[in-house]
C-alpha positions, 0 to 999 in steps of 0.5 A: 348204111344207116338203114342197115344199122337201124335194122340191126338195132331193131332186131337186137331190141326184140331178142329176149335177154338171157337170164344168166349174168355171165352171158349178159355181161359177155353179150354187153361187151360184145355189143359194145365191141360190135358198135366200136368195130362198126364205127371204126370199120366205117371210118377205115372204109371211107378213108381208104376209098377216099384215098384211092379216089384221090390217088387216081385223080392225082394220077390222071392229073399228072398224066394231063400235065405230062401231055402238056409238057410233051406238047411244050417240048414238041413245039419248042423243038420247032416241030409243027402241030400235026398228026405225029404230035397227036399220035405221040400224045395218045400212046397206050395199051389196047383195051376196053376203057371199062376194063383197062388197068392203064390210062387211056387218052382221047384227043378232040379238035377244038374247032369241030369237036371231032376225034383226032386220036385215041390211045392204042389200048382203046379198041372201041369208044363208049363214052362221048363228051358233053357239049358243056364239058367240051366248051368248058375245056376249050375255055381252059377249065379242067373237069372231073366225071365218073361214068357207069355202064349197065353192068356196073363198071365205072371209069374216072375221067378228067377233061382238060385242054392241051395248050400251045406256047401262047396258051391257046388250046390246040386240042381237048384231051380226055384222060381216064382209067377204069375203077375196077381196081379201086372197087376190088380193093374196096370189096377186099377191104370190106371182106377183111373188115367183116371177117375180122370183126366176126372173129374179134366178136367171137374171141371177145365173147369167149374171153368175156365169158371166161373172165366174167365167170371168174369174177362172178364165181363168188356170186355163184357160190353165194347163190348156191349157199343160199339155195341150200340154206335150211333151218338146220344150216343157219349157222353157216357163215361165208368168208368175205375176205379176198373178194371184190368190194361189192361181193364183200358187201353182199356176203356180209349182208348174207351173214347178217341175215343168216345170223338174224334168222338163226336167232329168230328160229332158235327163239321160236323153237325154244318157245314152242318146245317150252310152251308145249312141254309146259302145256302137257302136264295141265292138259293131262290133268284136265283130261284125267279129271274130265274122264272121271266126270264121264264115268259118273252115271248120274251125269245129266245128259245135257251136261254130259254132252258138254263134258264129252265136247270138252273131253274131245277138245282136250284130246285134240289140244293134247294131240296138237301139243304133242305134234308141236313138241315133236316138230320142235325136236325135229327142228333141232335135228332130233329126228324120229328114230326107233332103236332096235333094243327099245322096239316092241311088237305092236298089234296093229288091229288092237291099235286101230280099235283104240284109235277108232274109240278115241276118234269118236270123241274128236268128231260127233258128226263123222262116223268112224268105222272099222273094216277088215282087221287082220291080226298083224304085228309090226316092230316099233314104238307104240306111242309113235305109231299111235301118234302117226295114226291119230294124225292121219285120222284127224286129217280125215275127220277134218276133211270129211263133212258132217254125215260122212264116215272114215274107215280104218282097215289093216291087212297083210300084203305082199304086192306093194307099190314100186316106189315103196319097194324101191325105197326099201331096196326090196328087202321086205317081202311081207307088209302091213297095210293100214288104210284110212279112207274118208268120204271127203271132197278129195285132194286136188291135183295141185295140192297132192304134191304138197300135202306132206309139206310142213304147214301146208293146208289145202284150200278146201280146209281153209274155206271151211274154217277148219284150223290146224298147224299143218304139221300132222301129215308131215310128222306122220310120214316121218314116223312111218319112215322111222319104222322103215315104212312109207305113206301113199295117197290115192284120191278122187275129187268129190269121192274121198281119199285113201291114205295107205300106211306101209309098215314091215310085217313082223311074224306072230310068235307061236307063244301067244301067251308070252306076248300077252304077258309082255303087254300086261307088264308094259304101260299099255295094259289098260289100252290092250284091255280096252282094245280086246273089248272093242274087238268083241264089239266090232264082231257084232257091228264092225263100227266104233 
């Protein structure tokens, strides 16, 4: 029994603990109940077996006392000690001693040890006394013994003397009874204890699981609230009333943490927004002054190179400040949105020429090329589209090593990826596809799912010492989605990456002159003029 319990404990020790608190609490309750039932079952089984054995021994001893009483009465009535006395003492049913449910009696001669009489229920004798037991009984002792046969049957025997009136033994009696009945009761008891224990364990597990689920429900709600916690939802507070003391303390701690996080994020957003807003004005002024310096034809070549480098860094810094300010607006819940009434028709080929011209100042070691530029229009906000393209082009320049090139293209297309089509519900039939292709090291498969996450920068960028806020691609996707579009990426290690921007196509009006007048009247007059000049240049060498 001890080995079996030890084997159970070792098996339980190798079972992997479940991660659910409810299941673990329920299993602990079941384990405690199991140990209790095992201890209680062992006690009950031992007590019942002992009582059955004691009851049988008392019955055998009582039968021996009856034999002695019958002998005493026989002798007091003047009857001699003869065969009739022994026949009267050995009365019973005829059965085998290992299968009989009744008592059997065997009488032996005290002088010779030969059998005098058997009970009628004994058809055969398979147990014989030992010489030691016989001599002890002759000397007045009462002996107990249990015998087993090869089949496992057991019999309980008491050996005792039969005395005359002078207390001298006249015979040795063996009184026995089969233990089959006792063993059947023990087996039935063990079966009842096992089945009852299993049922009790199942019921205990079910009730424990239900009760623990009810008790840990506040923890589940608190966990769900913490999983859904975001920057925009830090103002959520949980009500700690009506809960257990431990859950109340945990809820109060969560509320305090949420309050501190909200205050910290608020200070951070305000700081970023204020600093970004304050930096835009001096940066614009500096860019204007540097642009004026670059227009001076008498500028020394070495000084001009330094001024152009300053101009490129000012452009990059202005771009970073614009991104930070836009991200601060996103943090407070002001998502990029293109109003229908304020949307304008944006000519993407001219916009790409302008981006390529501006990107020339961002990196002198990387060549920015213009590929196929179809005259494609989209409806939206030109500033957002320009910032989106600058973010993607700047990302391509960061990843492309010296001597590489970045290629810009825009085409009209009808066959678009299924995921983009599903997001737009298949309503748009014609799309403008902008491709930004670089010759960088490519994007690792482990980085691919995260490149549009905020503040994420791939390992290759960090290893090359490039600095960035990690928000450019995140904002670019938000700007594309604000125009009902999407951005997809295809990349191959050591061969480069291709960012494709999908925007709904807007058909060109037949009144081209009217479109030109709208652009001249708007704020983009200088940009369009520069773009027209660059289109003529790209017809010669297709390079900005």
